N, C-alpha and C positions, 0 to 999 in steps of 0.2 A: 777519307774519314779523319785520318790523323791531322791533315792540313786544316780541316774545319775546326777541330778541337783547338789547334794552335791559334787560329784566328779568333775564335770565341774567347779564349783566355786572354789574348792581347787586347781585345776590345774591352773586356771586363776590367782590365787593369788601367784603363784610361780614366782621367778625372771625370766626374759625373757630367759636368756641363759640356764636355767634349764628347763623351760617350753617347749622350742622348742625341746629339747632332749626327754622329756617324750612324747610329742605329736608324734614326728617322730617314736619313738620306739613302743609305745602302740597303737596308732591310725592308723599309716601308716604301721607298721610292718617292718620297716627297721632294718638292723643289726647295731651293733655298728660301724663297719667299714664303712658301707654306710652312716650313720649319720655323721661320721667324714669327709667323702668326701664332703657331701653336705654343711656342716658348715665350712669346711676348718680348722678343728682342729684334733689333734691326737686322736686315738681310746681310749687311756687311759683317756684323758680328757672327752670324751663322757661318759665313764663308771663312772667316778667320778661324773659328773653332774647328771647322772641317779641315782646313789646311793644317792646323795644329795636330789634329787627330791622325791625319794621313802621314804626317812626318813622324809622329811617335810610333805608329804601326809599322812604317817602313823600317825604322831603327830596330824595332823589336823582332819583326818577322823577316826582314831582308836576309840577315845572316842565316836564319834557320830554314828559310824556304828557297834561298838562292835567287830572290827576286827583289826588284827595287820598287820605289814608290809608284812608278808608272803602272805597274801591274795591279796595285791596290786601288788606284784612283780611277773613278769613272766620271765622265762629264756629260752624260746623256740626259740628265734631268734638268739642266739649265742652271 
């Protein structure tokens, strides 16, 4: 439960354009292409924002959770 709160706080602290990509990908399960369609941006832009978000989350959460970016990143949705 404490871990979930830490993750939610870290996600909430991301810039909006990055946060919305992370939420749509990780919580809603959308593909990068679907996120691009929803947001009206190119798929490459979505991937870049996701990478930016995961890097920021790893920096914020890694020291607190003892995990690296690999634990936070998932690549099952394409």
